N, C-alpha and C positions, 0 to 999 in steps of 0.2 A: 162466472160468478158462483160463489158457494151456495149450497141449497139453503142453509140457515146460518144464523150467527155463530153457532158452536163450531162451525168449520174454521172459523178464524183462530180458534184457541188450540194450543198444543198441550200445555201443561195443566190446563184446567178447563172446566165448563162452568159458566156463571151460575151463581146461586139463584134459586127461585123459591117463592113462597107457595106452599100447597095448603089448601084449606078444604076441610071435609069434616069427618068425624073428629079429626085432630088437625091442629095447625102445626106445620113443621117447615123447616128450610132444608133444601137438598141441593147439593152441587157435587161436581166431580173434581178430584185433584190427582196429580201424578204421584203414585206411591213409588219412591226411589228403590225400594226393595224388589218390586216386581216390574218396574218400568212401564206400568199400565195405569190408566185412569181408574180411580176407585171412588165409589159413591160415598158421600159423607152426609149424614142426616142429623139435624138438630131439632128436637121437639121444643115447641114453644107454648104448650098448654099451661105451664106454670107461671107465665108472665103476669096474667091478670084474670079476674073472674069473668069479665065481659069478653065475649068472642070478638066483638068489633075492636075492642082495645088490644086484645092479643094479636089480632091481625095487623093493627097499626104498628105495634112494637116489632112484630116479625118483619114487616117491610123495611123499617128503619135498620134493623140488624142485617137484613139481606143486602141493603146498600153498602153497609160498612164492610161486610164480608167480601163483596165484589171489589170494593176499593182495595182491600188488602190483597186479594188475589191478583189484581192488576199490578200491584207493586211487588209481587214476588213471594208473598206469604204462602206457606204450604203447611196444612195442619199435621201432616205426617212427619215432616222434617222437624216441626216444633217439639214433637214428643220423642225424638230420637237423639242419640249421641251423635255429635258432629262427625266423628271419625267413621261411624258406621255408614253414613249416607254420602260420604265424599265421592264425587264423580270419578269414575274409573279413568277417564282420559286425563283429568287433572292430576290424579295420583301417578299415572305413567310418566307425565311430564316432570313431576317432582322427583321421581326415581332417576330419570336421566340427568337432571340437574345435579343430583348428589353424586352420580357416577362420574360426572365430568371432572370431579376433584380426585377421583380414585384410580381411574383407568388410563392406560396408555392410549395414544391417539388411534392406533389400529383397532384395539379392543372397543374403544368408545364408538368408533364408526359402526362396528357390528351391532353393538347394543342399540344405538340410535336407529339404525336401519330396521332392526326387528321391532322396536317400539313404534316406529312410524307405520310399519305394515299392520301392526295390531290396531292402531288408531284408525287407519284407513278401513280395515275390516269392520270395526265397530260402527263407523259412520255409514258404510255401505249397507249394513244390515239394520240401520236405524236404532243402534244401541248407544248413540252418542251421549245420551243423558243417563245411562245406567250407572248405578253406584257400584263401588267395589264389592259390597256385601251381596248385591243383587246378581252379580256375575257368578253363576253357579256351574255345577258339573254339566248341565245341559248345554250351556253356552260354550264351555270348554270343548265338549264333544263336537259341537257344530264346527268350531274353528279347526280342530285337529283333523276332522273328516275332510274339510276343504283342502288342507295341506296335503293330506294323504292321497287324495284323488288327483292332485296336480302332477301330471306326467313329467313336468320340468323339474320337480323337486325330488332329489335323491333321498335314500334312506338316511344318509349321513346328515343332510340338511334338515330333514324331518326331526332327527334326534337333537340337532343343535337348536332348532326352534323350541322344542319341548323343554330343553335345558334352560333356555332363556325364560320361558313362561313360569317354570318352577321357581327360578331365582326371583323373578318379578313378584310373584304372589307370596313367596316367603318373606320378601321385604314388606308386603302389605300386612302380613301376620305380625311381624315385628312392630309395625306402626299401629297395630290394633285396628286396622281398617276391616279386617276379616278374621274369622276364627279358624278356617281350614283352607288348604290349598286345593282348588278344583282340578289341578293337573297332576296330582300325586298318583292317581290310579292308572295313568297311561304308562304303557311299557315302551321302551326304546325298540326301534326296528332293527332287525339283524342287518349287519353290514358285511357284505362279501369281502373276503380277503383281497387286499389290494394286489393288483397285478403289477409286478415290477418290470418296467420296460427299460432296457439298456440301449444306449446309442452306440453303434459300432464305430471303430476308429476311423474308417474311411468316410463315414458320414460326418463325424466330428471335424475331420480335415476340411470337408466342403463348407461346413458352418464357419470354421476359422477363416477360410479364404473369403467367404462372403462378407464378413464384418471387417476384415483387414482392408478390403477394397471399397468399403462403404464410407459414408460421411460420418458415421458414428463408430469408429473402431474401438472406442472406450467400452462399448457394450460387451466386447469380447472378454474384458476383465471381470465383468459380472458373471459371465458364463464360467470362467476359470475358477472364481472364488466358490461357486456352487459345486463344480465338478472336482476340483483338487482339494479345496479346504472344507468341503461339505457344509458350507454356511447356507442357511435358509435364505430364500429370496427376500423375504420381509426384513430379515436381519441385515442383509447386505445393504439395502436401501436406506437403513437408518444409521449406518456407520458414518462417522465424521472424520475429518483429517486428523483431529486430535487423538483418535483411537489408534493411529499408526505409530509404532515405535521404530523410527528410521534406523537407529543404531543396531538394534538386535533383530531386525527383520521379523517383527511380531505385530500382529494386530489383535486388539482386545475387543471382545464382544461384551459390552457392559450388561449388567444384570437387568437394567431397565429395557434393554433391547432384546435380550435372549428370550426365546419362547418359554424356556423352563426357569426363567428368572434367576439364573446362576451365571455369574461372570466367568468367561473362559478366555484363555489366550491361545492363539493359533500361529504356528510358524508359517510364514508366507513364502511360497516358492519363488525362485530367482526371477522368472519371467514376469510375475505379478509385481514383485518388489521393484523391478526395474521401472515399471510405470509409476508405482507409488512414490519413488524417489523424486519424481518430477513435481510432486505436490507440496514440497516443503515450504514454498513461498505463499501458499494459500492460507487464509484464515482458518484457525484450528476448529472453529465452530461450523465451518462449511461441510455440507454433506459431500461425501466422496463422489457420489453419482447424483447429479441434479439435472438441470435442463441440458438436453442433448448428451446426457451421460457424462458431463464434465462437472467438476466441483462447483458448488453453488449453494444458495440459501433454500431453494425450493426442494421440498421433500417429495420424492416420487413414490408411486404406489406400485404394487405388483401388476395392476392393470396396465400401467405404462410399459413395463418390461414384457408383459404378456402380449401386448399389441405388436411390439417390435419383433418378438419371437415368432408370432403368427405370420407376420409379413415375410420374414426370412424363410419360414417353412413352406409358404406358398410359392415363393420365388424359386426354391430348390426342389419343389414338388416332393416334399417329404411326407410320410404318413402322419396323420393327425395324432396318432398314439405317441409320437415324439413330443412330449411336453417339456417346458423349461425345467420342471422339477425332475425330469428324467435324467438330467445331468448329475444330480446328487445321487440318485439311485445307481447310476452307472459308476460313479466314483466309489461308492460303498462296495458295490459288487466286485469291482476290479481290485480294490485293496484287499478284500477277503481272499479273492482267488490268487492274489500275489503272495499270500502267506502271512499278511499282517494279522496279528492276533485280534480276535473279535473285541476284546476288552479295550484295545487302543482305538479301534475304529469306532466303538461305542462312544468313547470320550470325545473324539473328533467330531462325530455326527451329532453329539449332544442328545443321544437317545436316553430315554428314561429307564430302560432296562436292557440287559444283554440279549434277552429273548427277541426284542425288537430288531436288534442288529443282525442276529443269526437268521432272521427270516430272509435275508439277502443271499444266504449261502445256497448255491445251486447244488443239485444232486451230483453233478459232475465233480464239484469241489469236494463233496463228501466222499465220493469214490476215490478221488486222488489222495485225500488224507489217509484213507484206509490202506491204500496201496503202499504208502511210505511209512505206515505206522509199524515200527519195529520194537515197540515197548513190550517188555516181558513182565509177567506177574511173578 
């Protein structure tokens, strides 16, 4: 049982009449800007000359105030602009609803996941009723400290979270919910240079034999598209039968699917095209790789391909460093080492810059180029 009646109330404490040298009504209400109960005092000495009459009027007004408080009235909200005291959780939900019309499914999943984690953190820390304006730099610092201290979260994930919060609160600025972004002062964490792991040919042959003899040999074509065509895993899973040009042996990566939002056409190697030629009778809207990696309506995610890859890696007792994405790294590295100009590899890999492609050039390749360099000035 609560110690007193005020323990029943969360957003206010009932009004009471106080009489002494002066008669006044006092109560507590939740200030949305501080998310704390704040005392409100109304003096009643002006109501009548007689103290007994002032006391009578004060009690009537006190009953009216408590009735209003019970029905959701808040004196602080009454004097504020609606946009200023909008609840942060409601504003986050509104943000995601707007993004549903703008983002691709994979991007929307990321936004929604980040939004849900933020809402969960707000509720866990008893900030569920905090307004957008009340969420300040102190709260932002609390949140980023928790993320920073979590050993499971990498520097890259930390930066991605920070980018989302900046985007979210810039949206609130545009909507006039807040005046400044509490996440602007935070700096991105340094990300160590990515270690490029390549998968040797003998290991690739073992992987090939594993899937050829499995119940899902179609998975091998996903591997080949990543290794030989340098198509990203997410892009592969979003390709449909209609993206295949059966006559010219070309597959198109639509702008809506491509990470860099630029359409590109890729020549398909004969061994992959041999499989693609069997898909002509399927509906053009079918995903090339769906349930059991056969054409179908269901859209797979990289989690699906990742689980299959992990199962294979465990069965073959391969190092955990061999990730699915290592196939693309291997393809890029071997094309460069074979002498294919970096600018062509850049276009095939859909890199944003030539510098990104040249990171795959090994020192041995640089020495080999120097050995054969017969250019004269």
